[in-house]
RONUZA-190345 format. One line per 3 residues: number of its first residue (from 1); their letters; for each residue x negated, y, z of N, C-alpha, C. Coordinates in Angstrom, 2 decimals. Layout:
REM residues N
NUM) A) X Y Z X Y Z X Y Z ~ ... .
This chain:
REM residues 164
1) MPF) -40.13 -44.65 2.00 -39.01 -45.02 1.15 -37.72 -44.52 1.82 ~ -36.83 -43.82 1.08 -35.58 -43.34 1.66 -34.73 -44.49 2.17 ~ -33.82 -44.16 3.08 -33.03 -45.18 3.77 -32.15 -45.99 2.83 .
4) IPR) -31.44 -45.35 1.89 -30.49 -46.06 1.03 -31.20 -47.15 0.21 ~ -32.28 -46.83 -0.51 -32.94 -47.92 -1.24 -33.44 -49.03 -0.32 ~ -33.93 -48.66 0.88 -34.38 -49.70 1.82 -33.20 -50.55 2.24 .
7) LLT) -32.04 -49.90 2.50 -30.85 -50.63 2.91 -30.44 -51.61 1.81 ~ -30.45 -51.14 0.56 -30.09 -52.01 -0.54 -31.09 -53.14 -0.71 ~ -32.37 -52.86 -0.47 -33.39 -53.91 -0.54 -33.10 -54.99 0.49 .
10) WLA) -32.67 -54.58 1.68 -32.37 -55.56 2.73 -31.09 -56.32 2.43 ~ -30.07 -55.61 1.85 -28.77 -56.23 1.66 -28.67 -57.06 0.39 ~ -29.44 -56.75 -0.64 -29.30 -57.44 -1.92 -29.37 -58.96 -1.78 .
13) PIL) -30.35 -59.52 -1.10 -30.37 -60.99 -0.98 -29.16 -61.51 -0.21 ~ -28.68 -60.76 0.73 -27.53 -61.20 1.52 -26.29 -61.21 0.65 ~ -26.11 -60.17 -0.18 -24.92 -60.07 -1.00 -24.96 -60.98 -2.21 .
16) LLG) -26.13 -61.24 -2.75 -26.22 -61.96 -4.01 -26.47 -63.45 -3.87 ~ -27.03 -63.91 -2.76 -27.39 -65.32 -2.65 -26.50 -66.04 -1.66 ~ -26.27 -67.31 -1.89 -25.45 -68.09 -0.99 -26.24 -69.12 -0.22 .
19) AAT) -27.55 -69.06 -0.26 -28.39 -70.02 0.46 -29.32 -69.25 1.39 ~ -29.99 -69.96 2.26 -30.88 -69.31 3.22 -31.98 -68.55 2.51 ~ -32.20 -67.30 2.92 -33.18 -66.43 2.29 -33.78 -65.52 3.34 .
22) TTT) -35.02 -65.19 3.18 -35.66 -64.19 4.02 -36.03 -63.03 3.13 ~ -35.66 -61.81 3.53 -35.98 -60.65 2.70 -37.42 -60.23 2.93 ~ -37.97 -59.56 1.95 -39.27 -58.94 2.13 -39.03 -57.45 2.20 .
25) SPP) -39.53 -56.81 3.22 -39.30 -55.39 3.41 -40.44 -54.82 4.23 ~ -40.46 -53.51 4.42 -41.54 -52.90 5.19 -41.65 -53.54 6.58 ~ -42.85 -53.48 7.19 -43.06 -54.13 8.49 -42.11 -53.63 9.56 .
28) DAP) -41.65 -52.38 9.49 -40.77 -51.85 10.54 -39.30 -52.20 10.29 ~ -38.98 -52.84 9.14 -37.59 -53.15 8.82 -37.17 -54.47 9.46 ~ -35.87 -54.57 9.84 -35.38 -55.84 10.36 -35.44 -56.91 9.27 .
31) QAV) -35.73 -58.12 9.64 -35.77 -59.23 8.69 -34.44 -59.96 8.76 ~ -33.74 -60.02 7.63 -32.44 -60.68 7.58 -32.62 -62.13 7.17 ~ -31.87 -63.00 7.79 -31.89 -64.41 7.44 -30.45 -64.82 7.18 .
34) LSP) -30.19 -65.40 6.01 -28.84 -65.77 5.62 -28.74 -67.28 5.55 ~ -27.76 -67.80 6.24 -27.43 -69.22 6.07 -26.06 -69.24 5.41 ~ -25.60 -70.38 4.95 -24.32 -70.39 4.25 -23.15 -69.81 5.06 .
37) LTI) -23.20 -69.87 6.37 -22.07 -69.41 7.17 -22.38 -68.21 8.05 ~ -23.63 -67.93 8.34 -23.92 -66.85 9.27 -25.05 -65.96 8.77 ~ -25.04 -64.74 9.24 -26.14 -63.81 9.00 -26.64 -63.39 10.36 .
40) SLP) -27.91 -63.60 10.59 -28.46 -63.17 11.88 -29.52 -62.13 11.66 ~ -29.43 -61.03 12.39 -30.41 -59.97 12.32 -31.08 -59.84 13.67 ~ -32.39 -59.74 13.70 -33.06 -59.51 14.98 -32.59 -58.19 15.58 .
43) DAR) -32.75 -58.04 16.86 -32.34 -56.83 17.57 -33.08 -55.63 16.96 ~ -32.31 -54.72 16.34 -32.93 -53.59 15.65 -32.69 -52.28 16.41 ~ -32.25 -52.35 17.66 -31.94 -51.12 18.40 -33.14 -50.21 18.55 .
46) ESW) -34.33 -50.78 18.61 -35.52 -49.95 18.79 -35.75 -49.03 17.60 ~ -35.47 -49.49 16.38 -35.74 -48.68 15.20 -34.48 -48.01 14.66 ~ -33.36 -48.24 15.31 -32.09 -47.67 14.85 -31.90 -46.30 15.47 .
49) SPD) -31.36 -45.35 14.65 -31.11 -44.01 15.16 -29.74 -43.54 14.69 ~ -29.19 -42.53 15.34 -27.90 -42.00 14.88 -27.96 -41.52 13.42 ~ -29.09 -40.96 13.01 -29.23 -40.50 11.62 -29.17 -41.69 10.66 .
52) AER) -29.83 -42.78 11.01 -29.81 -43.97 10.17 -28.41 -44.54 10.11 ~ -27.71 -44.52 11.23 -26.34 -45.03 11.26 -25.43 -44.18 10.36 ~ -25.56 -42.85 10.44 -24.77 -41.98 9.58 -25.11 -42.23 8.11 .
55) AAE) -26.38 -42.40 7.80 -26.79 -42.65 6.42 -26.19 -43.97 5.92 ~ -26.19 -44.98 6.78 -25.60 -46.27 6.39 -24.10 -46.12 6.16 ~ -23.42 -45.42 7.06 -21.98 -45.20 6.88 -21.70 -44.44 5.60 .
58) DAF) -22.51 -43.41 5.31 -22.34 -42.64 4.08 -22.56 -43.54 2.86 ~ -23.57 -44.40 2.92 -23.85 -45.30 1.81 -22.69 -46.26 1.58 ~ -22.15 -46.82 2.65 -21.03 -47.75 2.50 -19.79 -47.03 1.99 .
61) REV) -19.54 -45.79 2.42 -18.41 -45.00 1.90 -18.59 -44.74 0.41 ~ -19.82 -44.41 0.00 -20.08 -44.14 -1.41 -19.87 -45.40 -2.25 ~ -20.33 -46.53 -1.76 -20.13 -47.79 -2.48 -18.64 -48.08 -2.61 .
64) EWI) -17.88 -47.85 -1.56 -16.43 -48.07 -1.60 -15.78 -47.12 -2.60 ~ -16.21 -45.86 -2.62 -15.66 -44.89 -3.56 -15.95 -45.33 -4.99 ~ -17.16 -45.80 -5.26 -17.53 -46.26 -6.60 -16.68 -47.45 -7.00 .
67) RMA) -16.46 -48.39 -6.05 -15.62 -49.56 -6.33 -14.20 -49.14 -6.69 ~ -13.64 -48.20 -5.91 -12.28 -47.75 -6.17 -12.19 -47.01 -7.50 ~ -13.20 -46.21 -7.83 -13.21 -45.49 -9.11 -13.26 -46.49 -10.27 .
70) AEH) -14.06 -47.52 -10.12 -14.17 -48.54 -11.18 -12.84 -49.27 -11.35 ~ -12.18 -49.59 -10.26 -10.88 -50.26 -10.35 -9.86 -49.35 -11.04 ~ -9.89 -48.05 -10.71 -8.98 -47.09 -11.33 -9.24 -47.01 -12.84 .
73) EQA) -10.51 -46.95 -13.22 -10.85 -46.88 -14.64 -10.41 -48.15 -15.36 ~ -10.61 -49.31 -14.73 -10.18 -50.57 -15.34 -8.67 -50.58 -15.51 ~ -7.93 -50.04 -14.54 -6.47 -49.99 -14.64 -6.04 -49.08 -15.78 .
76) QIA) -6.72 -47.96 -15.96 -6.39 -47.05 -17.06 -6.65 -47.71 -18.42 ~ -7.77 -48.41 -18.53 -8.10 -49.10 -19.78 -7.05 -50.17 -20.07 ~ -6.68 -50.95 -19.05 -5.67 -52.00 -19.23 -4.34 -51.40 -19.66 .
79) AAQ) -3.95 -50.27 -19.06 -2.69 -49.62 -19.42 -2.72 -49.16 -20.88 ~ -3.84 -48.62 -21.32 -3.97 -48.17 -22.71 -3.89 -49.36 -23.67 ~ -4.49 -50.49 -23.28 -4.45 -51.68 -24.13 -3.02 -52.22 -24.23 .
82) VTE) -2.31 -52.25 -23.10 -0.92 -52.73 -23.10 -0.07 -51.83 -23.99 ~ -0.28 -50.53 -23.91 0.47 -49.59 -24.73 0.21 -49.82 -26.21 ~ -1.04 -50.03 -26.58 -1.39 -50.25 -27.98 -0.80 -51.57 -28.49 .
85) VAR) -0.86 -52.61 -27.68 -0.27 -53.90 -28.08 1.24 -53.72 -28.27 ~ 1.89 -52.96 -27.39 3.34 -52.74 -27.50 3.70 -52.07 -28.83 ~ 2.83 -51.20 -29.33 3.08 -50.55 -30.63 3.11 -51.57 -31.77 .
88) WEP) 2.37 -52.66 -31.62 2.28 -53.67 -32.66 3.29 -54.82 -32.47 ~ 4.02 -54.82 -31.36 4.96 -55.92 -31.11 6.08 -56.04 -32.15 ~ 6.63 -54.95 -32.69 7.65 -55.15 -33.73 7.11 -55.94 -34.93 .
91) LAR) 5.86 -55.67 -35.33 5.27 -56.44 -36.43 5.08 -57.90 -36.01 ~ 4.59 -58.12 -34.80 4.39 -59.50 -34.31 5.73 -60.23 -34.21 ~ 6.78 -59.52 -33.85 8.12 -60.14 -33.77 8.55 -60.55 -35.18 .
94) CET) 8.31 -59.70 -36.16 8.67 -60.00 -37.54 7.84 -61.17 -38.10 ~ 6.54 -61.15 -37.85 5.64 -62.16 -38.42 5.72 -63.52 -37.74 ~ 5.69 -63.54 -36.39 5.55 -64.82 -35.67 6.48 -64.95 -34.47 .
97) NLD) 7.48 -64.09 -34.39 8.37 -64.09 -33.23 7.58 -63.92 -31.93 ~ 6.61 -63.01 -31.97 5.74 -62.65 -30.83 4.87 -63.80 -30.33 ~ 4.50 -64.70 -31.21 3.64 -65.82 -30.81 2.18 -65.42 -31.05 .
100) WKM) 1.58 -64.72 -30.08 0.22 -64.23 -30.20 -0.80 -65.37 -30.25 ~ -0.40 -66.57 -29.82 -1.33 -67.70 -29.80 -1.13 -68.64 -30.99 ~ -0.25 -68.27 -31.92 0.00 -69.11 -33.09 -1.32 -69.36 -33.81 .
103) DGP) -1.58 -70.62 -34.13 -2.87 -70.98 -34.72 -2.67 -72.04 -35.79 ~ -2.13 -71.62 -36.94 -1.89 -72.56 -38.03 -3.08 -72.67 -38.95 ~ -3.02 -73.57 -39.93 -4.15 -73.76 -40.84 -4.33 -72.59 -41.81 .
106) VHT) -3.27 -71.82 -42.10 -3.36 -70.72 -43.05 -3.22 -69.37 -42.34 ~ -2.26 -69.28 -41.43 -2.01 -68.03 -40.70 -2.24 -68.25 -39.21 ~ -2.67 -67.17 -38.56 -3.03 -67.29 -37.15 -2.76 -65.96 -36.42 .
109) GGV) -2.45 -66.06 -35.15 -2.27 -64.87 -34.32 -0.89 -64.26 -34.42 ~ -0.63 -63.30 -33.56 0.69 -62.68 -33.44 1.15 -61.91 -34.66 ~ 0.23 -61.28 -35.38 0.63 -60.51 -36.56 0.40 -61.29 -37.85 .
112) GFA) 0.18 -62.59 -37.72 0.13 -63.49 -38.88 -1.04 -63.26 -39.81 ~ -2.24 -63.15 -39.26 -3.42 -62.98 -40.11 -3.64 -64.22 -40.96 ~ -4.02 -64.02 -42.21 -4.58 -65.13 -42.97 -5.94 -65.39 -42.32 .
115) VST) -6.34 -66.64 -42.20 -7.61 -66.97 -41.57 -8.75 -66.22 -42.25 ~ -8.69 -66.10 -43.58 -9.73 -65.39 -44.32 -9.73 -63.90 -43.99 ~ -8.57 -63.31 -43.75 -8.49 -61.89 -43.39 -9.09 -61.67 -42.01 .
118) WRA) -8.78 -62.57 -41.08 -9.35 -62.48 -39.73 -10.87 -62.45 -39.80 ~ -11.42 -63.32 -40.61 -12.89 -63.38 -40.75 -13.42 -62.14 -41.46 ~ -12.77 -61.75 -42.55 -13.26 -60.63 -43.37 -13.27 -59.31 -42.63 .
121) FGG) -12.37 -59.14 -41.67 -12.28 -57.87 -40.95 -12.90 -57.94 -39.56 ~ -13.80 -58.90 -39.36 -14.60 -58.94 -38.14 -13.93 -59.57 -36.94 ~ -12.86 -60.30 -37.14 -12.17 -60.91 -36.01 -13.00 -61.94 -35.26 .
124) TEF) -13.94 -62.56 -35.96 -14.74 -63.60 -35.30 -15.67 -63.03 -34.23 ~ -15.80 -61.70 -34.15 -16.56 -61.14 -33.03 -15.81 -61.37 -31.71 ~ -14.50 -61.63 -31.80 -13.69 -61.87 -30.61 -13.41 -63.36 -30.39 .
127) APT) -13.05 -64.06 -31.45 -12.70 -65.49 -31.35 -12.74 -66.09 -32.76 ~ -12.87 -67.42 -32.85 -12.91 -68.05 -34.17 -11.64 -67.80 -35.00 ~ -10.48 -67.79 -34.34 -9.22 -67.48 -35.02 -8.45 -66.46 -34.19 .
130) AGQ) -7.51 -65.78 -34.84 -6.73 -64.77 -34.13 -5.92 -65.38 -32.98 ~ -5.41 -66.58 -33.18 -4.62 -67.23 -32.14 -5.41 -67.51 -30.87 ~ -6.72 -67.49 -30.97 -7.57 -67.71 -29.79 -8.04 -66.39 -29.18 .
133) ATP) -7.72 -65.27 -29.81 -8.10 -63.95 -29.30 -6.96 -63.38 -28.46 ~ -7.27 -62.38 -27.67 -6.22 -61.72 -26.89 -5.37 -60.87 -27.83 ~ -4.15 -60.54 -27.42 -3.33 -59.66 -28.25 -4.05 -58.33 -28.56 .
136) YEQ) -4.75 -57.78 -27.59 -5.43 -56.51 -27.84 -6.54 -56.67 -28.88 ~ -7.28 -57.77 -28.83 -8.33 -58.01 -29.83 -7.70 -58.17 -31.21 ~ -6.52 -58.80 -31.27 -5.82 -58.93 -32.54 -5.40 -57.56 -33.07 .
139) VIV) -4.98 -56.68 -32.16 -4.58 -55.33 -32.56 -5.78 -54.55 -33.12 ~ -6.95 -54.74 -32.52 -8.14 -54.07 -33.04 -8.37 -54.47 -34.50 ~ -8.29 -55.77 -34.79 -8.52 -56.25 -36.15 -7.36 -55.82 -37.06 .
142) ATR) -6.14 -55.87 -36.56 -4.99 -55.44 -37.37 -5.11 -53.97 -37.74 ~ -5.64 -53.16 -36.84 -5.86 -51.74 -37.13 -6.87 -51.58 -38.26 ~ -7.90 -52.40 -38.25 -8.90 -52.36 -39.33 -8.25 -52.71 -40.67 .
145) VRD) -7.42 -53.75 -40.65 -6.73 -54.16 -41.88 -5.81 -53.05 -42.36 ~ -5.01 -52.51 -41.45 -4.08 -51.44 -41.83 -4.83 -50.24 -42.41 ~ -5.94 -49.86 -41.78 -6.69 -48.70 -42.24 -7.36 -48.94 -43.60 .
148) AVG) -7.74 -50.17 -43.88 -8.43 -50.48 -45.14 -7.46 -50.83 -46.27 ~ -6.40 -51.58 -45.95 -5.52 -52.11 -46.98 -4.16 -51.41 -46.99 ~ -3.72 -51.00 -45.82 -2.41 -50.37 -45.70 -1.38 -51.36 -45.19 .
151) PGA) -0.16 -50.87 -44.93 0.89 -51.74 -44.39 1.28 -52.87 -45.34 ~ 1.02 -52.70 -46.63 1.35 -53.74 -47.60 0.67 -55.06 -47.34 ~ -0.36 -55.06 -46.50 -1.04 -56.31 -46.16 -0.07 -57.28 -45.48 .
154) WSS) 1.03 -56.76 -44.97 2.01 -57.62 -44.28 3.29 -57.78 -45.09 ~ 3.27 -57.47 -46.35 4.36 -57.61 -47.32 5.75 -57.36 -46.72 ~ 6.52 -58.40 -46.46 7.91 -58.21 -46.03 8.05 -57.57 -44.65 .
157) CAP) 7.01 -57.62 -43.85 7.08 -57.00 -42.52 6.42 -55.62 -42.49 ~ 6.04 -55.10 -43.65 5.34 -53.82 -43.74 6.06 -52.68 -43.01 ~ 7.40 -52.62 -43.00 8.05 -51.51 -42.30 7.77 -51.49 -40.78 .
160) FVP) 7.29 -52.60 -40.25 7.05 -52.69 -38.80 5.60 -52.38 -38.40 ~ 4.75 -52.11 -39.41 3.34 -51.79 -39.12 3.29 -50.38 -38.53 ~ 2.70 -50.24 -37.34 2.65 -48.90 -36.75 1.72 -47.97 -37.54 .
163) TG) 2.05 -46.71 -37.53 1.20 -45.74 -38.22 0.02 -45.37 -37.33 ~ -1.04 -44.88 -37.98 -2.27 -44.52 -37.26 -2.03 -43.48 -36.24 .
């Protein structure tokens, strides 16, 4: 078995569990024991080599690179969502004075959805009412409404509906 999968086999119980665990691994592999506060590994110097150490360092660098790439991607997605919500803020200001959490018996959310419109355009995939959804989730549903019905769905605030 290559070193990286073996390393992950040894580390998975340590990283994922918070109680004492013994890993199962090949007979030549160190046996890790995890307690809530300490990790003790038997002396592995006999089976450790410079090549194994380099492979472990490479594996940890790769994991760190993947973590950083994921954080970067999440930041890009968040920035795009903030930008899209900002495009809809003039309408939300007109409809509810930017009250994205507004949750009335007839109208709900920042862009003033009728409760029936929220349901009809799939809003319940995000939350029972628009006022319980995030602003970005509300924008997704508002985009569906705009694309199907047009800006007139917001009557007096129609001039503030962003174009596609």
